[in-house]
N, C-alpha and C positions, 0 to 999 in steps of 0.2 A: 551682715550688716553694719560692720563694722565699718568698711570699705564708704558705706552706701554714708552715714553719717561723718567722715571728715570729711567726706566730697562736700556735703551740704552744708560744714562748717567752711568750710572751705570758699565753697559759693560766697558765704552773706561776709568776710572780709573785704574792705575795702580793698580795689584795684585800681585800674591804670584807668579803665572806663566811668567806675564810680566817682574817680577824682572828675575827670573833665565831661560829667555829666549837664551840670552847670553852666560850662565853659559853655557847649553844642547849645546848650536850648534856651538860657537865659546867659547871654553875657553881660546885662548890665546888672549882675543881680548884687544884692549887699551886704550878704550875710544872713538875711536875718529871715524867718520863717514864712510862706506865702500862704496863704489861708483862703479861708473861699471866696472870703470879696476881690480878694487883688487877683486871683485866680480867675475870677467873673468878669473883674472888669476888663485883664488884659484877654481874654479869649472877645469880648460883646467892642475891643478896639481893631479884633482881626480886621481885612477888607472885604473874605466877607462877608464876617456879620455884619459892616457896616452897609453890604449890599441888601442881606435878608432884613435889615432894620427898616432902610428905605421900605422895599418890597411891601414892607409889614406895614409902611403906616401909608400907604397907598391900597391897599387892599382895605386898611380901616377908613380911609379917604373919602375910595369912590365905593365902598361896601360890598367889595366884589366875591361872590363867594367861589366863583372859580380861580378868581387869585387865591384866595386863601388856602385853598386846598393846593393849587403847585409851593406857596410860602412855606405851609407845613409839612409839603414834602421834603419841600429843599432846608428847613430849620433840621427835617429828621436827619436825613441825609449829613448834617454838619454834626448835628452828636452823633450820628454812629460814627465818624471818620476822628471826632474828638477821642471818643469811649473804647470801640474796637480794634481802631485798626491807630499801628504806630509808625509815620513814615518815617521814626530818625533810629528804626532797629531797636527798641527794647530803652534807647536811650530815655528817655519820660518813666519809667516806670523808678528806672535808679535816680532821677534827679525826685519825685514825690519824695524817695527817703530819704534822699541827700535833703531836700524841704524846701527847693526853688519853686516848684512847680506844686500847685494847692491840689486842693482837688476838687474836682467839676460840677460837683452835685448842684449848688448854689445857680451856675450856669444853665443847668441841665432844666430845674426846677424854676426860672424865670421863664425860659426858651418852651415849655410847656403851657406855662401861666398863658404866653400872648398865645401860644399854639388855639387852646382850647378860647378863647377869649375872641380871635379871629374866625372859629366854628359859631361860637354864640350870635355873635353881631352879623356877620354878613348869614345867617339864617336870616327862613322864612316866617317871618313873624305869624304870630294868629289873626286870623279875625273873626273876631266876636260878633256874633248875631245879633243884631239891632235890633231883628222883627219881635216887637214883644207880643208875649204872646202866652 
């Protein structure tokens, strides 16, 4: 058990990968902690997010239920990519510990609200029975 603890403690010490994590993910980072709002703005300003925001606006404009389904699926794939897959090979986790990458919970919450809004807005409206009786 001692070697396990020693390995765990050594794994937590800053290494070369830990020091260059922020240089890899956010090259222009100024050294301040990145909060949830700044991370949400960064994630919403990515090209794929901008494309999905445009498609969401078109769904609301044309009130398309199939478009809402496609947009919600695309948003869910993006959220999955942000939260589960790390194309940088674990550097994002190190960057979060360093402070140059914020938590994505606000971005996820806003995307969930957009998706729910699309589904509710494009759903079939209730028809009231106007035959008095």
